[in-house]
C-alpha positions as CSV (number, residue, x, y, z in Angstrom):
1,M,103.3,79.2,18.5
2,T,101.6,79.2,21.9
3,K,103.2,81.8,24.2
4,V,103.6,81.0,27.9
5,L,104.7,83.7,30.4
6,V,106.3,82.8,33.7
7,A,105.7,85.9,35.8
8,T,107.4,85.6,39.1
9,E,108.2,88.6,41.3
10,K,109.9,85.9,43.5
11,P,111.7,83.9,40.8
12,F,111.9,80.1,40.6
13,A,115.4,78.7,41.3
14,K,117.5,78.5,38.2
15,V,117.3,74.7,38.0
16,A,113.5,74.9,38.1
17,A,113.4,77.7,35.6
18,D,115.6,75.8,33.2
19,Q,113.4,72.7,33.5
20,I,110.3,74.7,32.9
21,R,111.8,76.3,29.8
22,S,113.0,72.9,28.5
23,I,109.5,71.4,28.9
24,F,107.9,74.1,26.8
25,E,110.6,74.2,24.2
26,Q,110.3,70.4,23.7
27,A,106.5,70.8,23.3
28,G,107.0,73.6,20.7
29,Y,105.8,76.4,22.9
30,R,107.4,79.8,23.4
31,C,108.3,80.5,27.0
32,D,109.2,84.0,28.3
33,F,110.2,84.9,31.8
34,L,109.4,88.1,33.8
35,E,111.3,87.9,37.1
36,K,111.8,90.2,40.0
37,Y,109.6,92.9,38.5
38,T,108.9,95.9,40.8
39,D,106.2,97.7,38.8
40,K,102.8,96.3,38.0
41,N,103.0,98.0,34.6
42,E,105.8,95.5,33.7
43,L,103.4,92.7,34.2
44,L,100.5,94.4,32.4
45,K,102.8,94.9,29.4
46,A,104.2,91.3,29.5
47,V,100.8,89.6,29.5
48,A,99.6,91.4,26.4
49,D,100.2,88.5,24.1
50,A,100.4,85.6,26.6
51,E,98.1,82.6,26.1
52,A,99.2,80.9,29.4
53,L,100.6,82.2,32.6
54,I,102.6,80.6,35.4
55,I,102.7,82.6,38.7
56,R,103.8,82.1,42.3
57,S,102.5,84.7,44.8
58,D,101.9,87.2,42.1
59,K,98.5,88.9,42.1
60,I,96.3,88.3,39.1
61,T,93.6,91.0,39.2
62,E,90.9,92.0,36.8
63,E,93.3,94.7,35.6
64,V,95.8,92.1,34.7
65,L,93.2,90.0,32.9
66,N,91.9,93.0,31.0
67,A,95.5,93.5,29.7
68,A,95.7,89.8,28.5
69,P,93.1,89.4,25.8
70,K,94.7,86.1,24.5
71,L,95.0,84.5,28.0
72,K,93.4,81.1,28.3
73,I,95.0,79.6,31.5
74,V,96.7,80.7,34.7
75,V,98.5,78.1,36.8
76,R,99.5,79.0,40.3
77,A,102.7,77.0,41.1
78,G,101.6,76.1,44.6
79,A,98.5,75.1,46.6
80,G,97.0,78.5,47.6
81,Y,95.3,80.6,44.9
82,D,93.8,83.5,46.8
83,N,96.1,85.8,44.9
84,V,94.0,85.2,41.8
85,D,90.6,86.9,41.2
86,L,88.7,83.8,40.3
87,A,85.5,85.6,39.5
88,A,87.2,87.9,37.1
89,A,89.1,85.0,35.5
90,T,85.8,83.1,35.0
91,A,84.3,86.2,33.4
92,H,87.3,86.4,31.0
93,D,86.9,82.7,30.2
94,V,90.3,82.0,31.8
95,V,90.9,78.7,33.5
96,V,92.7,78.9,36.8
97,M,94.6,75.9,38.2
98,N,96.9,75.3,41.2
99,T,99.5,72.5,41.7
100,P,98.3,70.8,44.9
101,G,100.7,68.5,46.8
102,Q,103.9,69.8,45.2
103,N,104.9,71.9,48.2
104,S,103.4,69.8,50.9
105,N,106.4,68.1,52.3
106,A,108.4,71.3,52.3
107,V,105.7,73.1,54.3
108,A,105.3,70.2,56.7
109,E,109.1,70.1,57.4
110,L,109.0,73.8,58.1
111,V,106.2,73.2,60.7
112,F,108.6,71.0,62.6
113,G,111.6,73.2,62.1
114,M,109.7,76.1,63.8
115,M,108.2,73.8,66.5
116,V,111.6,72.6,67.5
117,Y,113.1,76.1,67.4
118,Q,110.3,77.4,69.7
119,A,110.3,74.3,72.0
120,R,114.1,74.9,72.5
121,N,113.6,78.6,73.4
122,H,115.1,79.9,70.2
123,Y,118.3,78.0,71.0
124,N,119.2,80.7,73.6
125,G,121.0,78.3,75.9
126,T,118.2,77.6,78.4
127,S,116.4,74.4,79.0
128,G,113.5,73.7,76.6
129,T,111.0,71.0,76.0
130,E,110.7,68.0,73.7
131,L,108.0,67.2,71.1
132,K,107.9,63.5,72.0
133,G,104.8,62.6,73.9
134,K,103.0,65.9,73.1
135,K,99.6,66.1,71.4
136,L,99.5,67.7,68.0
137,G,96.2,68.9,66.5
138,I,96.0,69.3,62.7
139,H,93.4,71.8,61.6
140,A,92.5,70.8,58.1
141,Y,93.8,67.4,56.8
142,G,94.8,68.0,53.2
143,N,98.1,67.3,51.5
144,V,100.1,69.3,54.0
145,G,98.2,68.0,57.0
146,K,98.9,64.4,55.9
147,N,102.7,65.1,55.7
148,V,102.6,66.9,59.1
149,A,101.0,63.7,60.6
150,R,103.6,61.5,59.0
151,I,106.5,63.5,60.5
152,A,104.8,63.9,63.9
153,R,104.6,60.1,64.3
154,G,108.4,60.0,63.8
155,F,108.8,62.5,66.7
156,G,106.6,60.2,68.9
157,M,103.7,62.7,69.1
158,E,100.1,61.8,69.6
159,V,98.3,63.1,66.5
160,V,94.6,64.2,66.1
161,A,92.9,66.1,63.3
162,Y,89.8,68.1,62.6
163,D,88.5,68.4,59.0
164,P,84.7,68.1,58.3
165,F,85.4,67.9,54.6
166,V,87.6,64.8,54.8
167,P,86.1,61.3,55.5
168,D,87.0,59.9,58.9
169,S,88.2,56.8,57.2
170,A,90.8,58.7,55.2
171,I,92.2,60.3,58.3
172,E,92.1,57.1,60.5
173,A,93.9,55.2,57.7
174,D,97.0,57.3,58.5
175,G,96.8,56.4,62.2
176,V,95.4,59.8,63.1
177,T,92.6,60.2,65.5
178,V,89.6,62.2,64.3
179,V,88.3,65.0,66.4
180,K,84.7,65.9,65.5
181,D,84.6,69.4,67.1
182,R,87.0,72.3,66.5
183,D,86.8,73.4,70.1
184,E,87.9,70.0,71.3
185,L,90.9,70.2,69.0
186,Y,92.0,73.5,70.4
187,S,91.3,72.6,74.0
188,S,93.1,69.3,74.0
189,C,96.3,69.8,72.1
190,D,99.8,71.0,73.0
191,Y,100.4,72.1,69.5
192,I,97.9,73.2,66.8
193,S,99.1,73.3,63.2
194,L,96.9,75.4,60.9
195,H,96.3,74.4,57.3
196,I,93.0,76.0,56.4
197,P,92.6,78.2,53.3
198,A,91.6,81.8,53.5
199,T,87.9,81.8,52.6
200,K,84.9,83.8,53.6
201,E,84.3,81.3,56.4
202,T,87.8,81.1,57.7
203,I,89.1,84.7,57.5
204,Q,89.8,85.9,61.0
205,S,88.2,82.7,62.4
206,I,91.2,82.1,64.7
207,N,89.8,84.7,67.2
208,Y,89.9,85.5,70.9
209,D,87.1,83.0,71.7
210,L,88.9,80.1,70.0
211,L,92.4,81.0,71.4
212,S,90.9,81.1,74.9
213,K,90.1,77.4,74.5
214,M,93.7,76.5,74.1
215,K,95.7,74.7,76.8
216,Q,98.1,76.6,79.0
217,G,101.4,76.7,77.3
218,A,100.1,75.6,73.9
219,T,101.7,76.6,70.7
220,L,99.8,77.7,67.5
221,V,101.6,77.1,64.3
222,N,100.5,78.9,61.1
223,T,101.9,78.0,57.7
224,A,98.6,78.5,56.0
225,R,97.4,82.1,55.5
226,K,97.8,85.3,57.5
227,E,94.2,86.3,57.0
228,V,92.8,83.4,59.0
229,I,94.2,85.0,62.2
230,H,92.3,87.8,63.9
231,E,95.4,89.7,64.7
232,E,93.9,92.2,67.1
233,D,92.5,89.3,69.1
234,L,95.8,87.5,69.0
235,L,97.6,90.5,70.5
236,K,94.9,90.9,73.1
237,F,95.0,87.3,74.1
238,F,98.8,87.4,74.3
239,R,98.4,90.2,76.8
240,D,95.7,88.4,78.8
241,N,97.3,85.0,78.8
242,D,101.0,84.6,79.8
243,T,101.6,81.2,78.1
244,L,100.3,81.1,74.6
245,Q,103.0,80.8,71.9
246,Y,102.5,81.7,68.2
247,I,104.9,80.8,65.4
248,S,104.4,81.4,61.7
249,D,106.0,81.9,58.3
250,I,103.5,84.7,57.6
251,A,104.3,87.6,59.9
252,P,101.2,89.4,61.2
253,D,100.8,93.2,60.6
254,N,101.3,93.7,64.4
255,Q,104.6,91.7,64.4
256,A,106.5,94.6,65.9
257,Q,104.2,94.8,68.9
258,L,104.2,91.0,69.5
259,E,108.0,90.8,69.2
260,A,108.5,93.8,71.5
261,E,106.2,92.6,74.2
262,F,106.6,88.8,73.9
263,P,109.9,88.1,72.2
264,A,110.2,84.6,73.8
265,R,106.6,83.5,72.9
266,C,106.5,84.2,69.2
267,F,108.6,83.6,66.1
268,F,108.2,84.7,62.5
269,T,110.3,83.9,59.4
270,P,111.5,86.9,57.4
271,K,109.1,85.9,54.5
272,K,106.7,83.1,53.7
273,M,109.0,80.1,53.7
274,G,106.8,77.1,53.3
275,A,107.6,76.4,49.7
276,Q,111.2,77.7,49.8
277,T,113.1,74.5,49.1
278,A,114.8,73.5,45.9
279,E,112.7,70.4,45.7
280,A,109.3,72.2,46.1
281,N,110.4,74.9,43.7
282,I,111.2,72.3,41.0
283,N,108.1,70.2,41.7
284,A,105.6,73.0,41.5
285,G,107.2,74.6,38.4
286,I,107.3,71.3,36.5
287,A,103.8,70.5,37.5
288,A,102.6,73.9,36.3
289,A,104.3,73.5,33.0
290,N,102.9,70.0,32.4
291,Q,99.4,71.1,33.3
292,I,99.5,73.9,30.8
293,I,100.6,71.5,28.0
294,S,97.9,69.0,29.0
295,F,95.3,71.7,28.9
296,F,96.2,72.9,25.4
297,E,96.9,69.5,23.9
298,E,94.2,67.4,25.6
299,G,91.8,69.8,27.3
300,I,92.6,68.4,30.7
301,T,91.4,70.7,33.6
302,R,91.9,68.4,36.5
303,F,93.2,71.0,38.9
304,K,90.8,73.8,37.9
305,V,89.8,76.0,40.8
306,N,87.3,78.4,39.2
C-alpha cells in the first residue's frame, strides 16, 4: 500500500484534512498526518517510509530527502516552492510539484484588504483616500496577478502590468495595459502589487534605485516573497522619502524599526496570510492529493517544477 505523509507544521483546516484523507482512502492509499511539529527530528522520523509527501511551508532539505529513501514525489500545496531544495530532490530522483492557481483568489483578495486598510489610515478615524481612479501596477502577471486585475477593475482602478514572460496578448485580453519597462511601471503607478517569485534574479531586486522611481505617496504591496525586498534599502528609503508606504503579509526582518519610525506608513500581518482562507486551504490540499494519485497511477507530472 502506497504511503502518503501530510507534513504540515501549519496544519490544513480540518475540513481540508478530512477531504485529503478521504481521497487517499478511496484510492487505496495509506495517509498519515504530521501536524504542528516543533522538532525537525519528528519530520525526519515520519518520512522514513513515505513514498509521497504533501507540505505547505515546510522545508524539504537534503537532510529530509536523505531520511526518506522510498520518497518518489513531494507536492507543495500552494504556488511557491522555494522551501524545497530542488537540486537535492532531483539528485534523489524525487519529483517536486506545486499546485498553481489554487490560492490565487485568496491572495488577490488579501491584496485589496490591505490596500483599503492602508488607504483608510488603518481605520484610525481620520480621512483617507479611495482606490477608485488610482493606477495599479501588477509586477508579474501570473495566476495571482490575473485575479488582482479582475478585482481592481471592480474598484474602478486603471490597471497596467509588467511581465516579460507573459505574451502581451494574454495580458491585453484581460483589459490590462502592458508596460514594457519595469521602471515605467514603478514610476507611473499609485500602487504596485508584487507577485514575483524569489529567484537568483529577483532576490533583493526591489532596491533603493527602484524604490526611488516610485511616485510620491505610492504604496508597494508585497504578497509574494520577503526575499525580493532589499530590506536595508527599504528602511533607508523610508528615512529619505516621507511618503512611500509598504504593506505586506510577510513581515521584514527590520519590522520593528519600520513600525517604530513609520507606524502610519507600513502594515504587516502577523504571519503570511495569502492562502489563509478555508477555500484556498481546501483547494490546494485536494489538488495536491489528486496530483499524487495521478502521478502514481498514470505517470502525470504536469506541475513538476524540478
